[in-house]
C-alpha positions in Angstrom: 14.4 -19.2 -38.5 17.5 -21.2 -37.5 17.8 -23.3 -34.4 20.2 -20.7 -32.8 17.6 -17.9 -33.4 14.9 -20.0 -31.8 16.8 -21.0 -28.7 19.7 -18.7 -27.6 21.0 -21.4 -25.2 23.0 -24.1 -26.9 21.9 -27.7 -26.0 25.4 -28.3 -24.5 24.8 -25.6 -21.9 21.2 -26.5 -20.9 20.7 -28.4 -17.7 19.9 -32.1 -18.0 16.7 -31.7 -16.1 14.4 -28.7 -15.4 14.9 -27.2 -12.0 12.6 -28.7 -9.3 11.8 -25.3 -7.9 11.0 -22.0 -9.5 14.1 -19.8 -9.9 12.9 -17.4 -7.2 12.6 -20.3 -4.7 16.0 -22.0 -5.4 18.8 -21.2 -3.0 21.1 -18.7 -4.5 24.2 -19.9 -2.6 25.9 -23.2 -2.4 27.4 -24.5 0.8 31.2 -24.0 0.8 33.3 -22.0 -1.5 32.5 -21.7 -5.2 34.7 -24.2 -7.2 37.5 -22.5 -9.2 37.5 -25.1 -12.1 35.0 -27.3 -13.9 36.6 -30.3 -12.3 36.3 -28.7 -8.9 32.6 -28.3 -9.6 32.2 -32.0 -10.3 34.3 -32.9 -7.3 32.0 -30.8 -5.0 28.8 -32.6 -6.1 27.5 -35.5 -3.8 28.0 -38.9 -5.5 24.4 -40.0 -4.9 23.1 -36.8 -6.6 25.2 -37.6 -9.6 24.1 -41.2 -9.7 20.4 -40.1 -9.5 20.8 -37.8 -12.5 22.4 -40.4 -14.8 20.1 -41.9 -17.4 22.0 -45.2 -17.1 20.5 -47.8 -14.7 22.8 -48.1 -11.7 22.3 -50.6 -8.8 24.3 -51.2 -5.6 24.0 -54.4 -3.7 25.4 -55.5 -0.4 27.2 -58.9 -0.1 24.3 -60.4 1.8 21.7 -59.4 -0.8 20.3 -56.1 0.3 19.7 -53.7 -2.5 21.5 -50.6 -1.1 20.8 -48.2 -4.0 19.0 -48.1 -7.3 18.8 -44.9 -9.3 15.6 -43.7 -11.0 16.8 -45.1 -14.4 17.1 -48.6 -12.8 13.7 -48.3 -11.2 12.2 -47.3 -14.5 13.8 -50.1 -16.4 12.4 -52.6 -14.0 9.0 -50.9 -13.6 9.3 -50.2 -9.9 8.3 -47.0 -8.1 10.8 -44.6 -6.6 12.8 -46.0 -3.7 11.0 -49.3 -3.7 14.0 -51.4 -4.7 16.0 -50.3 -1.7 13.6 -52.3 0.5 14.2 -55.5 -1.4 16.7 -58.4 -1.4 18.7 -59.1 -4.6 16.6 -62.2 -5.3 13.7 -59.8 -6.0 15.4 -58.6 -9.2 18.2 -61.0 -10.1 16.3 -64.1 -11.5 19.0 -66.7 -11.0 19.7 -65.5 -7.4 16.0 -66.0 -6.7 16.1 -69.5 -8.1 18.9 -70.7 -5.7 18.4 -72.2 -2.2 21.6 -70.5 -1.0 22.1 -67.0 -2.3 25.6 -66.2 -3.3 27.7 -63.3 -2.0 26.4 -60.6 -4.3 29.8 -58.8 -4.8 31.2 -62.1 -6.1 28.1 -62.8 -8.1 28.3 -59.5 -9.9 32.1 -59.6 -10.4 31.8 -63.1 -12.0 29.1 -61.8 -14.4 30.8 -58.6 -15.5 30.1 -57.8 -19.2 27.7 -60.7 -19.5 23.9 -60.8 -20.0 21.9 -61.5 -16.9 18.2 -61.9 -16.3 16.3 -59.4 -14.1 12.8 -59.6 -12.9 10.5 -56.7 -14.0 7.7 -55.6 -11.7 5.1 -57.3 -13.9 7.1 -60.6 -13.7 8.5 -60.5 -17.2 12.2 -61.0 -17.8 14.5 -58.1 -18.6 17.9 -59.1 -20.1 20.7 -56.7 -19.3 24.5 -56.6 -19.6 26.0 -55.9 -16.2 29.1 -53.8 -15.9 32.0 -54.8 -13.8 31.7 -53.5 -10.2 32.9 -50.0 -9.7 34.6 -50.8 -6.4 37.8 -52.7 -7.2 38.8 -54.3 -3.9 37.5 -57.8 -3.4 37.0 -57.0 0.3 34.4 -54.3 -0.4 31.0 -55.4 1.0 29.1 -53.5 -1.7 29.0 -53.7 -5.5 27.9 -50.8 -7.7 27.1 -51.7 -11.3 25.5 -50.3 -14.3 22.9 -52.2 -16.3 22.3 -52.0 -20.1 18.9 -53.3 -21.2 19.4 -55.5 -24.2 16.0 -57.3 -24.2 14.6 -55.7 -27.3 17.9 -56.1 -29.2 17.9 -59.8 -28.4 14.3 -60.1 -29.6 15.2 -58.4 -32.9 18.2 -60.8 -33.3 20.9 -58.1 -33.0 24.2 -59.9 -33.6 26.2 -57.2 -31.7 24.8 -58.2 -28.3 
């Protein structure tokens, strides 16, 4: 029996996650008109919903150090429970920020470290090394930075020369 005979729905058409409600209990209508194009569908989705569904760790930090947002992938990478990080200051997870007497403006801190390896603090106290992306928001006057994190700890342990 081939894969297509076993599963009539190709992998590219399956949802990323199983529905949270049984089909009979899910709302059958969306708010607003049905999008007329695939791009229209993407444009109609709330940004936080999209960020929550990404399997890439995403964190948003306010200039003064409050963690504004962390998606489930970021919480998993750092060993924290759901929505715990948003009650923390950046010094709780950014190791070199925690070590300073005067915390930096976090948007500047993240902008300066774009595409470099930073040290993060796991819930158990261990160090997680991650490459931080450049902030998504481009204006230097934006009070919030949204970045992705790529865990490279294991690759560094294994001596991966591509890190």
